[in-house]
N, C-alpha and C positions, 0 to 999 in steps of 0.2 A: 771661357773662351768660345766665341762663336766662330764657326767655320762656314765660309761662303764659297761655293764652287760655281763658277760662271762659264757656261758654254765649253765645258771641258771635253776634249777628244783625245784619243790615243789610237794611232794607226801604226800597225807593225808592217814594215815594208816587205813586200814579197820578192820574188826573184824572177824577173822577166825571162831570163834565159832558160830557166827550168819550168816556166809556165805557171809559177806560183803567184797568185794575185795578192794584193795588199789585204791585210786583215784589219777591219775596223773593230777594235776591242771596246772602245768607249766612244759614243756618238753624241756629241753636243749635250752633255749632261750638266744640268744646273740644280744644285741642292743647297738649302739653308739648314745648317745644323745648329740648333740653339745652344746657348751657354748652359753648362752643367747637365746636359741631357745625354742619355744613352740611346744612340740611334743605330738601327740595324740596316745594313745593306743586304737585301734578301733577293735571291733568285737562283735559277738552276745553274749548273756548271757551264762556264763559258759565256755568262751573261754580262761580264765586265765589272762585277762587284769588287773582286780582289785587285784588278788593275786600277780601279778608282782609288782603293785604299792605298795602294803602293804609290800612287801619284800624290795623295795627301801627305804621305810620309816622306816624299822626296826621293824614293827609291826607284821610281820610273819617271822619265821626263815626258810631260804632256806634248802632244803634237800641236795643240792649240787650246786656248782658254786660260782662265785665271783661277788661282786658289788664294783665298784671303783668310788669315787668322786675325779676328777682330778687324782693326783698321790697317793691318800690315799685309801687303801682298807677299806671298812666299813662293809663288810659282817657280821662280828660278833660284830659290834659296837652298843651299846645301842641307841635306837631311839632318846632320848633326847640329845645325843652327836653328832648327825649327822648334825645338823643345817638345819633341814627341817621345812617347814610350810605345814600343812595338812588341806585341806578343805573337810569335810565329806559330803556325799550325803544329810543327813538330817540337815545340818548346825550345830547341837549340841550347840546351844546358851543357855545361862543360863537365864531362864525366869524371875527370881527374880532380875536380874541385868539390869541396863540400858545399852544402847549401849556403852557408855564410859567405864563402868566397864567391859563389855564383852571383849572389845578390849584390855584393860589394864591388864586383868587377867593373861595372860602368863608372864607378866613382874614383877608381884608383888613379887615373890620369886626368880626371876632370878638372879643368881650370874654371874658376868662377870669378866674376866681378862682384865683389862683396864689400860691404862696409867693414872697416877694420874694427876688431873687437879685442878687448883685453880679457882673455880667457882666464888668466890667473886670478884676477879680481872676481870674476864671475864665479869661479870654483870656490874661492875662499868665502864669498858671501853666501853661496848655496850651502857650504859646509856649516857655516854659523847658523843658518836657518834650521838645518837638520839637527844640529847639536843642541839647539835651544829646546828641542823636545827629545832629549837623549834617551828617555825611558822607552820611547817607541823604537828607536834604533836598537837598543839592547834586546827588547822583546823579539824583534824581527830576527836577530841573529840567533837567539835562543830557540825560537820556533823552527829554525832551519835544521836543528840537531837531529841526528838519527841514533837511536840506542844510547841516548844521553851523551853523545859525543858530537862536538861541533866541528864540522868540516869547513875549512876556509873557502873551498871552491863552491860548496853548496850555499854557504852564507852569502857569498858575493852575488850569486844568482838571485837570492831573495832580496838583497839590497837593491840590485839593479831593477828588478820588477816593481819594487815599491816606489822608488824615487825617480825612475826613468833617467838613469845616469850611466856614464861610461864605466867599463870594468876597472880602469885605472883609478877613477874616483871612488868606486865601491871598495877597492882594495885599501885605499887610503883610510876610509871610514872604519873598515874592519881592523886595520893595523893599530888603531887607537886602543884596542883591547878593552873597551869599556865593560864588556860582559864579564871580565875576570875580576872586577872590583865589587866586593860585597857591601862595603860601607857606603851608605847614601851620601854622607858628608864628603868622604874622599872622592866619590864619583863626581859630585857636583863641583868640587874644587878642580878636578882634572879638566872637566868640560870648560869651566870658566877660564882656566889657563890657556886652553887651546884657542878659545874664541878671542881672548886678549891678544895672543900671539898673531892670530889671523888679522885682527884689526890693525896691529902695528905694521904688518907686511902690506896690507892694503894702502895704508897711509904712505908708506915708503914708495910704493909703485906710483901712486898718484902724484907725489912730489916730484918724481923723476920726469913725469909727463909735463908737469907745470913748468919745469925748467926749459922745456922745449916749446913752450907756449901751446901746449895741448892739454886736454882734460878728458875725463871719463864721465859719460852721462849715466842716467839711472838704469839704462838697459845695457851698460858696459861697452857701448860703442865709443871709439876714440873720436873726439871732435877738436876743431880749433877753438879759439877763444870766442868765436861768434856762433858757437854751437852747430857748426856745419860738419856733418860726418865726412870721413875720409874714405874714398874707394880704393881698393887694391885688387889686382888680378893675382890669384894664387891657387894652389892646389888645396884640397880639403885635408885637414889634419886627421890623424887616426881616430881621436875621440869623436870628431864630427861624423866620420864614416860609420863608426860603431853605433852611435846613437841613431843614425838614419836607417841602418840595416835592421836594428832591433825594433825600431818603430814600425817599419813596414812589415816585418815578420809578425809582429803582434796583430797588425791590421788584417793580414791574410791567414792568421792563425796557424803559423808553422814555427813559432818561437822555440818549440821543443825539438825541432828537426835540424837545427842549424849546423850540427856537427856531422850529419849524415851525408853520404854521397848520393847523387841522383838515383843510382841503381837500387838503393835501399828504400826508395820511396814508391808509393802507389802512383798511378797515373794522375789521380786528382791532386795529390801532393806536389808532383812535378809541375802541374799546371799552375798551382799557387806560387811555386818558386819563380816560374816564368813571369807571372803577373807582378810579383814583388820586385823582381829585377827591373821590370819596365817602370814601376812606380817610384823606385828609390831615388831617382833623379828629380822627383817632383815635376814631371812634365806638364806642359800646358794642355796636351791632348794625349789620350790613350787610344791606341789602335790595336784591334784584335782580329786576326785572320783565321777564321774557322777554329777557334780555340778549343772547342769541345769534341771535334770530330774523331779524336783518338780514344775517347772514353766510352765505356759501355753505357747502356741506356740509363741505368739507375744512377751511375756516377755523373752522367751528363746533367740530370735534373738537379742534383745536389750542387754541382759546381756552377751551373748557371745562376742559381739562387745566390751563391756566394759572390759571383761577379756583380750581380745587382746590388748586393749589400755594400761591397767595397766601393762601387761607383757612387752610391748615395752618401757613404761616409766621407769620401774624399771630395765629392762635388766636381770631379774632373770630367770635362767633356769627353765622351767615349764613342768611338765608331766601331761597330761589331759586325763582321762579315760572316754570313751563314747561308746555307741552302735549306736549312731546316725551319719551315714556317712556324711550327709549334714553339721552337726555341726562341725565335725572334719575337713572336707575339706575347710570350710569357714574361719577358724581361725588358723589352725596349719601350722607351717613352714614345718613340716614333719609328716607323719603318719606311724604307725606300725600296719599293719593288722594282727590280730591273729585269730586262730581257733584251737580248741581242744588242747590248751596249747602250740601251736607252732606259730612261726612267719611265716606268709604266704608271706609277702612282706613288704619292708620298703623303704620309699623315699618321695619325694615331692608329695602332693596330685594330682596335675594335671598330673604328669608323671606316677603315678600309674594308674590313670584313663585311660590315653592314651595307656599305655603299661602294662596291667595286666599280671603277670607271670603264673597265673593258673586260672582255672575256678571259684574257690571260690571267689577270689579277683574280678574277672570280674563281678560276680553276686552280690557281696556285695556292690560295689560302683556304684552309678548312680541312678537317679530318672527321669523317670521311669527306672526300672532295665533292664539290657541287655536281649535281646531275644535269646534263645538258641534252636538250631535245631539239629536234628541228620542228619549227612551228610556223604558223602564218597568222598575221593580224587581219581580221575581218572587221566589218562595220560594227558588229555587236560584241567584239572581244577577241581574245587570243585562243587559237585552236592548235591542238596537237593531234595529228592523225584523225581529223574529222570530229574530234571531241572538243567541245568548248570548255576550257579549263578556267577561264576568268573573263569577267566583263570589262576589264581594263583594256586600254588600247592607246594607239598613237595615230592621230588623223593623217599624218604624213606617210604612214606605212601601210595604209589599207591595201589588202590583197598582196602584200609583200611577205616573202619568207624571212624568218628571223631565227635566231638561236634563243631558246628559252632555258635559263638556268634556274634550278630550284635546289636550295640547300637541303641536306639530309633531314634536318629538323623541321622542314617546311611543309610536310605532308600530314594531313589529318585523315585518319581512317574513318570511312563512312559506312560501307556495307559491302556485301558480296554481290549485290545486284545494282544495275544502273536503272533507275526509274524516274518518274516525274518529280519525286521528292528529293532526288539526288542530282540536281543540275550542276553545271560547272564543276565536273569532277574528271579525273583521269583514271583509266582502267590500267592496272599493273598486275602482271603475273608474278606471284611469289615463287622463287626457286629455292631459297635457303633461309633459315631462321637461326639467328645467333643471339642467345641471352647474355646481357651485360648488366646484371643486377637489376636496377629499377627500370632500365631501358632494354629494348630489343632492337637489334639491327637486322633489317630485312634486306636480302639480296633479291632484286626483281628484274624483270625484263619488259621491254616495250619496243615495238618495231621502229619508232621514230627516235629512239635513244641513240646518242652518239657516244660510242665507247663500248666497253665490255659488259659491265653490270651496273645497274642502278642500286645505290645504297641509301636507305632511309632509316631514320631512328624514330621508333614509336614506343608508347608505354608498354611495359612487359605484362600488364594485366589484361591486355587485349587477347582475345581468343582467335589467333590467326594460324591458318594451316597452309599447305602448299595448294594454292588456288588463285583465282583472279579476284581482285578487290577494287573498290572505288575509293579514291582519295581526293579530298579537297585540298586546295593549295593556299597556304598563308601568303597573302599578297606582299607582306614585308620581307618574305624569304624568296621571292621570285624576281628575277632580273631578265630583261630582254636586251639582246644585242644585235646590231646590224650584221647581216650575214657576210658582207664584204669587208668592212673595216673592223668588225668585231668590237666597235665602241658601244657603250651602253646607250640604250634608247629609253627615254623617259616615257612612262605609261601612267595614265590616270583615268 
């Protein structure tokens, strides 16, 4: 499913009597979200990312603009008709229901337009297939035993897991009691009798349909004599719901938690339940609003990897809202960086990091953050506080002040002195040294730096103390921005 957002805006009306102005939450936003991709809406609090997500979901009405799902405009379509799955920040699980019922809840009153199917024939045919390899079924039941005793409940779970069938079907297979028959000949005769009885029932059902000028195709759908399937609007039956719940529980790896209440689960498990509930209806689009914000740091890392895995396995188009740039960059195929209701930049995370289009994006992405200095472009290059740091320049900005942004990994240690052999360097005063394994993070200062502290990353083998040192700048880690518009300036 491709999502196309065209010139979308959302204005929250103020109160003229109370002197409250209108608030522009989303301002003329246009985004293309490709089919089967996981896209992150990234930005600080109040940037409009969640409002955009809620408009995609149909939970907030746009003030203007359009929202398209493939070739269908859904701007004014009710939320429940859009085919979306939504995961809220606080999970919104029902505390009085167990996990199974929480996941199944969206399906209980769901009406679907579906092709009519003859489930009795499908079940009898499937049973014949399983019984044709009856030794496997017998071994599964025997393997489920504990202390040499077979428990019906435990055996049914094993049968469900093996054949991906409903509990009622699994009970039917168990109730044949094939595992109690020791004679191979007697066991084969019983299986043959069951299969023969099933075939008689299948023929009887098919004959009834033929009398009504209907038939059953190879996939068990009911058709007319011209092989046209028949559509009906109906609720899901119990076995359908059960299969869907267990399928999605396996996908998010909580199949062993189905009988527990939400309070008995960890935060990460509760998040998986919320995702399962959103996925169980097989939505066209999955929307997640800050889904990891309630988890601790270690669990956030694990859960975001799980979200990526689930998204790839399902292939569902997913929109993920977060303020955590590391989170977005680690799992998203593309990110949309937003600020003040506008899209600042859109693209693949690594490309945006390497080529920020403006100062906001450059500052928002990266840990430690980019270091920003006030500088000036002269005829022979870029200067910071009378030190020439690069021979690159832009002819249109000669003798104009600019912002110079340098990534923490963009500094190359040269020496403790500035001399003729160390041209195009910047002098920085070291305040603090932090060892991080193979790297060292230096906290430094400079009079032209904008902010509190400069943070750079260097090799831990370097012998650096609290002193002033010279550093060259990697040109591919340095960006120059217009001081008024804060847009990126090309230098060469």
